[in-house]
C-alpha positions in Angstrom: -40.4 -93.9 -50.0 -41.3 -97.6 -49.9 -44.7 -98.9 -51.0 -45.5 -100.1 -47.5 -43.9 -98.9 -44.2 -41.4 -101.1 -42.3 -42.3 -102.1 -38.8 -40.4 -101.4 -35.6 -41.2 -102.8 -32.2 -39.9 -100.6 -29.4 -39.3 -102.5 -26.2 -38.4 -100.8 -22.9 -36.3 -103.0 -20.8 -35.8 -103.1 -17.0 -39.4 -102.2 -15.9 -39.6 -102.7 -12.2 -36.0 -101.8 -11.4 -36.8 -98.4 -9.9 -39.9 -96.2 -9.5 -38.8 -93.4 -11.8 -37.9 -95.9 -14.5 -41.3 -97.6 -14.4 -43.2 -94.3 -14.4 -41.3 -93.2 -17.5 -42.0 -96.4 -19.3 -45.7 -96.3 -18.4 -46.0 -92.7 -19.8 -44.3 -93.7 -23.1 -46.6 -96.7 -23.4 -49.7 -94.7 -22.8 -48.5 -92.2 -25.4 -48.0 -95.1 -27.8 -44.3 -94.4 -28.2 -43.4 -98.0 -27.4 -45.3 -101.3 -27.7 -43.4 -103.7 -25.5 -42.2 -103.7 -21.9 -39.8 -106.2 -20.4 -40.1 -106.7 -16.7 -37.6 -107.5 -13.9 -39.6 -109.5 -11.4 -36.8 -110.3 -8.9 -36.1 -106.7 -7.8 -37.5 -104.8 -4.8 -39.6 -102.4 -6.8 -41.4 -105.0 -9.0 -44.6 -105.3 -6.9 -45.2 -101.5 -6.8 -44.3 -101.2 -10.5 -46.5 -104.1 -11.5 -49.6 -102.2 -10.4 -48.9 -99.6 -13.2 -49.3 -102.3 -15.8 -53.1 -102.2 -15.3 -53.1 -98.8 -17.1 -51.5 -100.0 -20.4 -53.2 -99.9 -23.8 -53.8 -103.3 -25.5 -51.2 -102.4 -28.1 -48.4 -103.1 -25.6 -46.9 -106.5 -25.0 -45.6 -107.3 -21.5 -42.8 -109.8 -21.1 -40.4 -111.3 -18.7 -36.8 -109.9 -18.5 -35.1 -113.0 -17.0 -32.5 -111.7 -14.6 -29.2 -113.4 -13.5 -27.0 -110.4 -13.0 -28.9 -107.8 -11.0 -29.3 -108.1 -7.2 -30.2 -111.3 -5.4 -31.9 -114.5 -6.6 -35.6 -114.9 -6.0 -35.6 -118.7 -5.5 -34.3 -120.5 -2.4 -32.6 -123.0 -4.6 -30.4 -120.4 -6.3 -29.8 -118.5 -3.1 -28.2 -121.6 -1.7 -25.6 -121.4 -4.5 -25.3 -117.6 -5.0 -26.1 -115.0 -2.3 -26.0 -112.4 -5.1 -26.1 -112.8 -8.8 -22.7 -112.6 -10.5 -21.6 -109.9 -12.8 -22.1 -110.5 -16.5 -18.5 -111.4 -17.5 -18.1 -114.3 -15.0 -21.6 -115.5 -15.8 -20.7 -115.7 -19.5 -17.5 -117.6 -18.6 -19.3 -120.1 -16.4 -22.0 -120.6 -19.0 -19.5 -121.4 -21.8 -17.6 -123.7 -19.4 -20.9 -125.5 -18.6 -20.3 -124.7 -15.0 -23.8 -123.2 -14.1 -26.1 -124.8 -11.6 -28.8 -126.2 -13.9 -31.5 -127.1 -11.5 -31.0 -124.0 -9.3 -31.3 -121.9 -12.5 -34.4 -123.8 -13.5 -35.9 -123.0 -10.1 -35.0 -119.3 -10.5 -36.7 -119.1 -13.9 -39.8 -120.7 -12.5 -39.8 -118.3 -9.6 -39.4 -115.2 -11.7 -42.0 -116.4 -14.1 -44.5 -117.2 -11.3 -44.1 -113.8 -9.8 -44.7 -112.2 -13.2 -47.8 -114.3 -13.8 -49.2 -113.6 -10.3 -48.8 -109.8 -10.7 -49.8 -109.5 -14.4 -52.5 -112.3 -14.3 -51.2 -114.4 -17.2 -48.3 -115.7 -19.1 -45.7 -113.2 -20.5 -46.2 -112.2 -24.1 -42.4 -112.7 -24.7 -39.3 -113.7 -22.8 -35.8 -112.2 -23.0 -32.9 -111.7 -20.7 -31.4 -108.8 -18.6 -28.1 -108.1 -20.4 -29.2 -110.8 -22.9 -28.5 -113.7 -20.5 -31.3 -115.8 -22.0 -29.1 -116.8 -25.0 -26.2 -118.1 -22.9 -25.5 -121.9 -23.0 -27.7 -123.8 -20.6 -29.8 -120.7 -19.8 -31.2 -120.7 -23.3 -32.1 -124.4 -23.0 -34.1 -123.7 -19.8 -35.8 -120.7 -21.4 -36.7 -122.7 -24.6 -38.1 -125.5 -22.5 -40.2 -123.2 -20.3 -41.6 -121.3 -23.3 -42.4 -124.6 -25.1 -44.5 -125.7 -22.1 -46.4 -122.4 -21.7 -49.9 -121.9 -23.0 -50.2 -119.6 -24.7 -46.6 -119.8 -25.8 -44.6 -116.6 -25.5 -42.2 -115.2 -28.1 -38.5 -115.1 -27.4 -36.2 -112.2 -28.2 -33.8 -113.1 -31.0 -30.3 -111.5 -30.4 -28.4 -113.2 -33.3 -29.1 -110.6 -36.1 -28.0 -107.4 -34.4 -27.9 -104.7 -37.1 -27.3 -101.0 -37.3 -24.3 -98.6 -37.3 -21.2 -98.6 -35.2 -20.4 -100.5 -31.9 -19.3 -103.5 -33.9 -17.5 -105.1 -30.9 -20.5 -104.9 -28.7 -22.8 -106.2 -31.4 -20.4 -109.1 -32.1 -20.2 -109.9 -28.4 -24.0 -110.1 -28.2 -24.3 -112.2 -31.3 -21.4 -114.5 -30.4 -22.1 -115.5 -26.8 -24.9 -117.8 -27.7 -27.3 -115.9 -29.8 -26.7 -117.8 -33.0 -27.5 -121.1 -31.3 -30.7 -119.6 -29.8 -31.8 -118.4 -33.3 -31.3 -121.9 -34.7 -33.4 -123.4 -31.9 -36.1 -120.8 -32.4 -36.4 -121.7 -36.0 -36.3 -125.5 -35.3 -39.0 -125.3 -32.6 -41.2 -122.8 -34.5 -41.1 -120.3 -31.7 -42.0 -116.7 -32.6 -39.2 -114.2 -32.4 -38.1 -110.8 -33.9 -36.3 -111.0 -37.2 -33.6 -108.5 -36.2 -32.5 -106.5 -33.2 -31.4 -102.8 -33.0 -30.6 -100.4 -30.2 -27.0 -101.4 -29.3 -24.8 -98.5 -28.2 -22.4 -97.7 -25.4 -24.8 -95.5 -23.3 -22.3 -92.7 -23.5 -23.4 -91.2 -26.8 -25.2 -88.0 -26.1 -27.1 -87.7 -29.4 -29.7 -90.5 -29.1 -31.7 -89.1 -32.0 -28.9 -89.5 -34.4 -28.5 -93.1 -33.4 -32.2 -93.7 -33.8 -32.2 -92.2 -37.3 -29.4 -94.5 -38.3 -31.2 -97.5 -36.8 -34.3 -96.6 -38.7 -32.4 -96.3 -41.9 -30.9 -99.8 -41.4 -34.3 -101.4 -40.6 -34.9 -104.5 -42.8 -38.1 -105.2 -44.7 -39.1 -107.9 -42.3 -38.9 -105.5 -39.4 -36.9 -105.4 -36.1 -37.2 -105.0 -32.4 -35.5 -102.0 -30.8 -34.6 -102.4 -27.1 -34.2 -99.3 -25.0 -33.8 -98.2 -21.4 -35.8 -95.1 -20.8 -36.2 -93.7 -17.2 -36.4 -90.6 -15.1 -34.6 -89.5 -11.9 -35.9 -90.7 -8.6 -34.8 -90.9 -5.0 -34.9 -94.6 -4.4 -31.2 -94.6 -3.5 -30.2 -97.3 -6.0 -27.1 -96.5 -8.0 -27.6 -96.6 -11.8 -24.6 -96.3 -14.0 -26.7 -95.5 -17.1 -29.1 -93.0 -15.5 -28.1 -90.1 -17.9 -28.7 -92.3 -20.9 -32.1 -93.4 -19.6 -33.1 -89.8 -19.3 -31.9 -88.9 -22.8 -33.8 -91.9 -24.2 -37.0 -91.0 -22.4 -36.9 -87.4 -23.5 -36.3 -88.3 -27.2 -39.0 -91.1 -27.3 -41.5 -88.7 -25.8 -40.7 -85.9 -28.2 -42.2 -84.8 -31.5 -38.8 -85.5 -33.0 -39.3 -89.3 -32.6 -42.6 -89.1 -34.5 -41.0 -87.0 -37.2 -38.1 -89.5 -37.6 -40.5 -92.4 -37.9 -42.5 -90.6 -40.6 -39.4 -89.6 -42.5 -38.1 -93.2 -42.5 -41.5 -94.6 -43.4 -41.6 -96.7 -40.3 -44.6 -97.6 -38.1 -44.6 -99.1 -34.6 -46.0 -102.6 -34.4 -45.4 -106.2 -33.4 -42.6 -108.1 -35.1 -42.9 -111.6 -33.5 -42.7 -114.0 -36.4 -42.2 -117.8 -36.7 -39.9 -119.0 -39.4 -41.4 -118.5 -42.8 -44.2 -116.2 -41.6 -44.5 -112.7 -43.1 
């Protein structure tokens, strides 16, 4: 056992997407099984879900999950260009071809950020992207500029150092579509970010506990952020391709097994937003 425990931040993504998902995330936060929540503010259930955030303990950071692939744009400027958001593959292609509508995307980020601030009553503690879109070319420039102007200045999720077992192709895709450039910019600008990222898998694996044990074993000394997608069934009528995985994650994170695995690995939950050179 190490002389001091390693630190893991557990962030639940997609808060606001559906009522059951948001309820599950709230329960885990109240039970201190996660300490960060990333919010989708451009979706229909955001307003109702946002009211739940008043019940959070102060150990939980609440951030903006910038969305460019789920549903419809929030801003009039981007709706004039896209009636619906594109799927991730064409978005990645357009980004790397520098074929994205810069000013319309800037307006969309402003709109999603403003809706967050209005509902939560302040700036996000951190910013990331739904399906990691925040690290794509042009998108990352807009996110970096927005964060630099904010007061207080949020952290940004670093997706360049994706560690852990298996799923090498998916980890390489995340790291290689713009994450390395984002990491360089975070260091250059002195913006707080997580040292490493864990939690990548294909959503088909049925033994989430085994995955978690391996992620915990791979956790570096400077800590890491784990992104997850817990949820519970509901009757909102919205299709969700990863609903079974959400339920498995929620059940494990709420269980005694998760606490036991943290203890065995000598890991504690905590914040891991660091600037370059900080401990």
